[in-house]
C-alpha positions, 0 to 999 in steps of 0.5 A: 550466514551471507545472503549472497550465498543463497542459491537463487535463480533469477529466471525461476524467481521470475517465472514464479513471480508471473502468476501473482501478477496474472492474477488480477485484484483490484481493491473493489472486486472482492472476487478478483481479489480473493481469487488472489488470496486463493492463490497466495493461501495455496503458495503459503501452503506449498512453503511449509506455512499453516495458514488463516484466513480472514473473512473481508470487512463488507464489500472487500476481500480476506485477508491471510496469515501464514505462521512457518514452523518453529520452536519458539511458535507463538512467541513474539518474533517477524511478521512480514506484511504486505497488500495484494490488492492493486489500483488496476482494474481487471483487464489491464493485462491486455495493455499491461502484460506480464513481459520482461524487456531487458532488465526490466519487467512489465506488470499491474501491481508487479511493484506496488506490491506483489513483487515485494510481497512474492520477493519477502515470501521467497526470502523465507523458501530460500532460508528454509531450503538452505537449512537455516533456522532463523532465531524467531519466528516468522509470519506472514499477513496479506491484507485485501484494501491497502490501496483504499487507506486500509479502511477495514483491516487496520485493526487485523494489522495492528492486532496482528503486529502487536503480537511481533518485536519486528515488522517488515514491509516490502513495498517499493524500495526507495530511489537509489536502492534505500528503504524507508524509515517513516512515512507522512501523514494522510487525510482522505475526504469524501466531497459532496455538492447538492444542488438543485435541479431544472432541465437544461434546454428550457428551464436553466436558469431555474437550477444549480449545477452540483457539477459547477459547484464542485468544480468551484470547490476543486479548485479552491481545495487544491490551492490551498497546497503549500510547502508544508501540506499537499491537496488533490481531488482524484476521484469525481462523479456527478450528473446522469443526464446532459439535459438535467442541470445535475442535483449532486456531484461527489468527489475524493480528496487526499491531503498529506503532510511530513508532520502531523500538526500540518495535517491536522490544520490542513483537515480543519482547513478541508472541514471548514470548506462545508456550506449550507446555502440559502438557496438550499444547495450545500457542499458537505466535506466528510472525513475518511481514513486518516493514516498517521505520521511515522516517525522513526524510532529508536527501534526502527532505526536499529532495525535499519542499522541491521539491514544495513550490514545486510546490504553491506554484505551484498555490496552495496550502501543501503540508505534510508528517508521518510517518503510520502504516499502511505502505507500500512508500515504507518500504523504500526510505525505510529504505534512504536513497533520496530517497522522497516518498509520500503523492503520490496522491489526497484521500479517505476511507474507504479498505479500507471500503465508503465509499472515494472520492475528492475529485474536485478533487485528482484534478486537483490531485495530477496537477499536483503530480507533472508539477510535480515530475517536470519539475524534477527533476535529478541 
């Protein structure tokens, strides 16, 4: 089967993608994420899948698994794994509406990663419509909390992935039209500065500002960045009244490294910043979600080799590399499972109000995934 021969229509694909983008689903909005899961479940059922819904972890949305009919149903096969949560709050559509502008198409979460999740499902549908049965059974997993490091779904992801031979992850493709065969290690940290209150007008000197403490630590944390390990603070909240010296200030930090040993040293440096001062103030660092480094295994490179063959038939040379920024393939790849990431759409601006896809990649990447599904065997 040459995937270039699949009868796919770009305009029809874009029309089908639109409702995925217009169903906004920021991670922390449980109702919004579950609306997205309701819609995705209906799409899976329409495609012929048997859907299993997993109740979300506390404070997070539900997850879905869709199993497609196959003579070998129940045996290890292929898991297409995507997240349907985004970083964009409900209402982002007002400033970032779904719209096509030439060879770009914009919308919240269109690149990271609803476009890829949609393309993966369309690849399965296209094969079925063409009467092509995949050698192995195919399942789809849609999760709800990847954008915050998958703290509530990591065990579900690994439990489902271990049942399969191959893991395909349609996160955004690499610049230059590549895919991802490894990812850097990432650790998150929760920071808490605790000061001493006083009236900011009449008794300023009696207080100790938690915001000032945090500001000093923020500069120290980001100054630790070097070529081997990066540090950044991305969330900060403190104070309640401007006429009160703030008692607490909270922040979240992120550290990323290409090698696990470098991240481990970074974690040690972060945890060492915690201090209890003689005046009763203190600064606390708590380790949060950590994604392990994923280095490409022989099985992953063999999987990439097959993807490269499919790409050659489609007319381009497929390259691969390790990437920064985490994905759920960190977990499956580090587990030693044959995982191929970055199979999703091409574009730029994800996590911003310029998020867009390259329209042509919707056809191209759907065909690439269809070709892989049709050729992967035990």
